[in-house]
C-alpha positions as CSV (number, residue, x, y, z in Angstrom):
1,M,-24.0,-8.7,-27.0
2,I,-26.2,-10.4,-23.9
3,K,-29.0,-8.4,-23.0
4,I,-30.5,-7.8,-19.7
5,K,-34.0,-7.7,-18.7
6,N,-35.0,-4.7,-16.5
7,E,-35.9,-6.0,-13.3
8,D,-32.5,-7.6,-13.2
9,W,-31.0,-4.3,-13.4
10,A,-33.6,-2.9,-10.2
11,D,-32.1,-6.2,-8.0
12,V,-28.6,-5.1,-9.1
13,L,-29.1,-1.5,-8.1
14,V,-31.4,-2.3,-5.1
15,Q,-28.8,-4.7,-3.4
16,A,-26.1,-2.0,-4.6
17,L,-28.0,1.1,-2.5
18,P,-27.0,-0.2,1.4
19,Y,-23.6,-0.2,0.2
20,F,-23.4,3.6,-1.2
21,K,-25.1,4.5,1.6
22,Q,-22.5,2.6,4.2
23,F,-19.2,3.6,2.3
24,V,-20.2,6.8,1.0
25,G,-17.0,9.6,2.8
26,K,-15.3,6.4,4.4
27,V,-11.7,5.9,2.6
28,V,-11.2,2.6,0.7
29,V,-7.0,1.9,0.4
30,V,-6.4,-0.9,-2.7
31,K,-3.1,-2.4,-2.9
32,Y,-3.2,-2.1,-7.1
33,G,-0.6,-5.1,-8.4
34,G,0.2,-8.4,-10.6
35,N,-2.4,-8.8,-13.8
36,A,-4.7,-6.3,-13.5
37,M,-1.9,-3.9,-14.3
38,L,0.1,-5.6,-17.0
39,N,-3.2,-6.2,-19.4
40,E,-4.3,-3.1,-20.8
41,E,-8.7,-3.7,-20.3
42,L,-7.8,-4.7,-16.7
43,K,-6.0,-1.7,-16.2
44,S,-8.8,0.6,-17.9
45,A,-12.0,-1.5,-15.8
46,V,-9.7,-1.1,-12.3
47,M,-9.5,2.6,-13.5
48,E,-13.5,2.9,-13.7
49,D,-13.8,1.2,-10.8
50,I,-11.6,3.8,-8.6
51,V,-13.2,6.8,-10.7
52,L,-16.5,5.4,-9.5
53,L,-16.0,5.1,-6.0
54,N,-14.4,8.6,-5.9
55,T,-17.4,10.4,-7.3
56,I,-20.1,8.6,-5.4
57,G,-18.0,10.0,-2.4
58,I,-15.7,7.7,-1.1
59,Q,-12.2,8.2,-0.6
60,V,-10.0,5.8,-2.5
61,C,-5.8,5.3,-1.7
62,L,-4.5,3.8,-4.6
63,V,-0.8,2.1,-3.6
64,H,0.9,0.3,-6.4
65,G,3.8,-2.1,-7.0
66,G,5.8,-2.6,-9.9
67,G,8.0,-6.1,-10.2
68,P,8.2,-6.5,-13.9
69,G,9.2,-3.0,-14.8
70,I,11.6,-3.3,-12.7
71,N,13.2,-6.1,-13.6
72,T,12.1,-4.9,-17.4
73,M,14.5,-1.1,-17.0
74,L,17.9,-3.5,-14.3
75,E,17.4,-6.1,-17.5
76,R,17.5,-3.0,-19.7
77,V,20.8,-1.8,-18.7
78,G,22.5,-5.4,-18.3
79,K,21.6,-6.0,-14.6
80,K,20.4,-8.9,-12.3
81,S,17.6,-9.3,-10.3
82,S,17.9,-11.0,-7.4
83,F,15.8,-12.7,-4.2
84,V,16.2,-13.5,-0.8
85,N,13.2,-14.8,0.6
86,G,11.1,-13.3,-2.2
87,L,12.0,-9.6,-1.4
88,R,14.5,-7.8,-4.0
89,Y,17.5,-7.5,-3.0
90,T,18.1,-3.3,-4.2
91,D,22.0,-1.8,-4.0
92,E,22.6,2.3,-4.5
93,E,22.2,1.3,-8.9
94,T,19.2,-1.0,-8.1
95,M,17.8,1.3,-5.5
96,E,18.0,4.6,-8.0
97,I,16.6,2.2,-10.8
98,V,13.6,0.9,-8.6
99,Q,12.5,5.1,-7.6
100,M,12.4,6.5,-10.8
101,V,10.6,3.2,-12.3
102,L,8.4,3.5,-9.4
103,A,7.4,7.0,-8.7
104,G,9.1,8.3,-11.9
105,K,7.0,6.5,-14.6
106,I,4.3,4.0,-13.2
107,N,3.1,6.2,-10.8
108,K,2.3,8.7,-13.6
109,D,1.4,6.9,-16.2
110,I,-1.5,5.8,-12.9
111,V,-2.8,8.9,-12.7
112,G,-3.1,9.2,-16.2
113,L,-5.4,6.6,-17.0
114,L,-7.9,7.6,-13.5
115,Q,-7.2,11.3,-15.7
116,Q,-8.4,10.6,-18.4
117,Q,-11.4,8.2,-17.2
118,G,-12.2,11.5,-16.2
119,G,-10.8,11.1,-12.2
120,Q,-8.9,13.9,-10.4
121,A,-5.8,11.9,-9.2
122,V,-1.7,13.2,-7.5
123,G,0.6,10.8,-7.5
124,L,3.1,10.7,-5.0
125,C,5.9,8.2,-3.3
126,G,6.4,7.5,0.4
127,V,9.5,10.7,0.4
128,D,6.8,13.5,-0.3
129,S,6.1,15.1,3.4
130,G,7.8,12.5,5.1
131,L,4.6,10.1,4.0
132,F,7.0,7.0,4.6
133,R,9.9,7.3,7.4
134,A,11.7,3.0,7.0
135,K,14.3,2.0,8.2
136,K,17.0,-0.8,6.9
137,I,15.7,-4.5,7.7
138,E,17.9,-7.3,7.1
139,K,15.5,-10.8,6.0
140,D,17.1,-14.4,8.7
141,G,20.2,-12.4,9.0
142,V,20.8,-11.7,5.0
143,D,21.9,-8.0,3.8
144,L,19.0,-6.9,1.6
145,G,20.7,-3.7,1.0
146,Y,18.4,-0.8,0.7
147,V,14.8,-2.5,1.1
148,G,13.4,-0.9,4.5
149,D,10.7,-1.9,6.7
150,I,8.0,1.7,7.7
151,T,8.5,2.7,11.2
152,N,6.6,6.1,10.7
153,I,3.8,7.4,8.7
154,N,3.4,10.9,8.6
155,P,-0.5,10.6,6.2
156,E,-1.5,13.7,5.9
157,I,-0.7,14.9,2.4
158,V,-2.8,12.0,1.6
159,I,-5.4,12.9,4.0
160,S,-5.7,16.3,3.0
161,L,-5.9,14.8,-0.8
162,L,-8.5,12.6,0.5
163,N,-10.2,15.5,1.9
164,K,-10.8,17.5,-1.5
165,G,-11.9,15.3,-3.6
166,F,-8.8,13.9,-5.3
167,I,-7.5,10.1,-5.5
168,P,-3.7,9.9,-4.6
169,V,-1.9,7.4,-6.6
170,V,1.5,5.8,-3.6
171,S,4.4,4.1,-4.7
172,P,6.2,2.4,-2.0
173,I,9.6,4.4,-2.2
174,A,9.7,5.5,1.7
175,L,13.0,8.3,3.1
176,G,15.4,7.3,5.7
177,E,14.6,8.1,9.6
178,Q,15.6,11.1,10.6
179,G,19.3,11.5,10.0
180,D,19.6,8.8,7.2
181,D,18.5,10.7,3.4
182,S,19.0,7.3,2.1
183,R,15.7,6.3,-0.6
184,Y,14.4,2.7,0.6
185,N,12.1,-0.1,-1.5
186,I,9.0,-1.4,-0.1
187,N,7.0,-4.2,0.0
188,A,4.2,-2.6,-1.5
189,D,1.5,-4.8,0.1
190,T,2.8,-4.4,3.7
191,A,3.2,0.2,3.0
192,A,-0.7,-0.3,1.4
193,A,-1.7,-2.3,4.8
194,K,0.1,0.5,7.2
195,L,-1.5,2.8,5.0
196,A,-5.1,1.3,6.0
197,V,-4.4,1.7,9.2
198,A,-2.9,5.5,9.3
199,L,-5.8,6.5,7.2
200,K,-8.3,4.4,9.3
201,A,-9.6,3.3,6.5
202,E,-12.5,1.0,6.1
203,K,-11.3,-1.6,4.3
204,F,-8.2,-2.4,2.9
205,I,-8.3,-4.1,-0.8
206,Q,-5.5,-6.3,-2.4
207,L,-5.5,-7.1,-6.0
208,T,-3.8,-10.5,-6.9
209,N,-3.7,-12.7,-9.6
210,V,-6.1,-15.8,-8.2
211,P,-8.9,-15.9,-6.9
212,G,-8.5,-15.4,-3.1
213,V,-7.5,-18.1,-0.7
214,M,-8.5,-21.6,-1.8
215,Q,-8.6,-25.3,-0.2
216,D,-7.3,-26.4,-3.5
217,M,-5.6,-24.0,-5.9
218,K,-6.7,-26.2,-8.8
219,D,-10.6,-26.2,-8.1
220,K,-12.5,-22.8,-8.4
221,S,-15.3,-23.8,-6.7
222,S,-13.3,-24.8,-2.9
223,L,-12.7,-20.3,-3.2
224,I,-13.0,-19.4,0.9
225,Q,-14.9,-16.5,0.5
226,R,-14.8,-15.7,4.5
227,M,-12.3,-16.2,6.9
228,K,-11.9,-14.9,10.9
229,T,-8.3,-14.0,11.7
230,E,-8.6,-16.7,14.5
231,D,-8.7,-19.5,11.5
232,V,-5.9,-18.3,9.8
233,Q,-3.0,-20.7,11.1
234,E,-4.9,-23.4,11.6
235,Y,-5.1,-23.0,7.0
236,I,-1.2,-21.6,7.3
237,D,-0.5,-25.5,9.4
238,N,-2.3,-27.4,7.0
239,G,-1.0,-26.0,4.1
240,V,-4.5,-24.6,2.7
241,I,-2.3,-21.0,3.1
242,S,1.3,-21.4,1.5
243,G,3.7,-19.6,-1.0
244,G,2.9,-15.6,-1.3
245,M,0.0,-15.7,0.1
246,I,1.2,-15.4,3.9
247,P,2.5,-12.2,3.2
248,K,-0.4,-11.0,1.8
249,I,-2.5,-12.7,4.6
250,E,0.1,-11.4,7.2
251,C,-0.7,-7.5,5.7
252,C,-4.3,-8.3,5.9
253,L,-3.8,-9.2,9.8
254,E,-1.2,-5.9,10.1
255,A,-4.5,-4.3,9.4
256,L,-7.0,-6.1,11.1
257,R,-5.1,-5.6,14.5
258,Y,-4.7,-2.3,14.3
259,G,-8.6,-0.8,13.5
260,V,-9.6,-1.5,9.7
261,P,-13.3,-3.8,10.2
262,R,-12.9,-5.1,6.6
263,T,-9.5,-6.9,4.5
264,H,-10.1,-8.3,1.3
265,I,-8.3,-10.5,-1.0
266,I,-9.7,-10.8,-4.7
267,D,-9.1,-11.5,-8.5
268,G,-7.3,-8.5,-9.8
269,R,-7.8,-10.4,-13.3
270,V,-11.8,-10.4,-13.4
271,P,-13.1,-7.2,-14.8
272,H,-14.7,-4.8,-12.7
273,A,-13.9,-6.9,-9.0
274,L,-13.8,-3.8,-6.8
275,L,-17.6,-3.3,-7.8
276,I,-18.2,-6.9,-7.2
277,E,-16.8,-7.0,-3.7
278,M,-17.5,-3.2,-3.0
279,F,-21.8,-3.1,-3.8
280,S,-22.7,-7.0,-4.2
281,D,-24.3,-9.4,-1.4
282,R,-22.0,-12.1,-2.7
283,G,-18.4,-10.1,-3.2
284,V,-15.3,-11.5,-4.9
285,G,-12.8,-12.9,-3.0
286,T,-11.6,-13.7,0.3
287,M,-13.3,-11.9,2.8
288,V,-10.3,-12.0,6.6
289,Y,-12.0,-10.2,9.2
290,N,-11.8,-10.3,13.4
């Protein structure tokens, strides 16, 4: 076990104190997915972080995905998964399974883990209290089934829970627009970004499977720690931002465009990455800002 000197502990606390003062009473929206949902130790560390943030008075709303869990259940019932430009084709049967896995199993598992760490968590999906309303979308003219684009957010239920000290845990299932009682599968990153805007969040944080945006994916030292919005297009044009990182960056830009001051893409594989990002000068991952 590594022994830390008293002066080092003091330095950590002194460095963290201004951030405590800055964020107490503010809303932070965390999108939770990737390896942090699959590894038990990382899962426990994320829950500890969220409960700690909540305990000191930071209002944390957690939005989760669950692709691997959906894939497992589809395989179990003998249904093949298919994707179009990274989005899951969702027919009526698949939508039932998506709702069952996300809102019924994964959501409640996360709530249970937060409770075990001493937090007071409440599980929701976008159908509850009309939190998310969505319309059917098509990608490049291709029918994706019950995949939706959020058209309206009614955040009152989440705000009420936050103000009472609860940790809302939200699964990205949406109700159709007025007159449409269908359920829609929503991309979790997109849902989290839009909810961050609706909640007037101070920070929007995405937990991912990579250190952040890097100049060279093979070189961890090439991490881009700070990125201005006006530089994003250049990074896309030169290939630094590509593949699955593009939609995550687009979610950051969406949140920034509508008033969220800071957005972050951080490595969910790093234990306590949330605390390092929130309470240290060095931070972790890539911060995208105006």
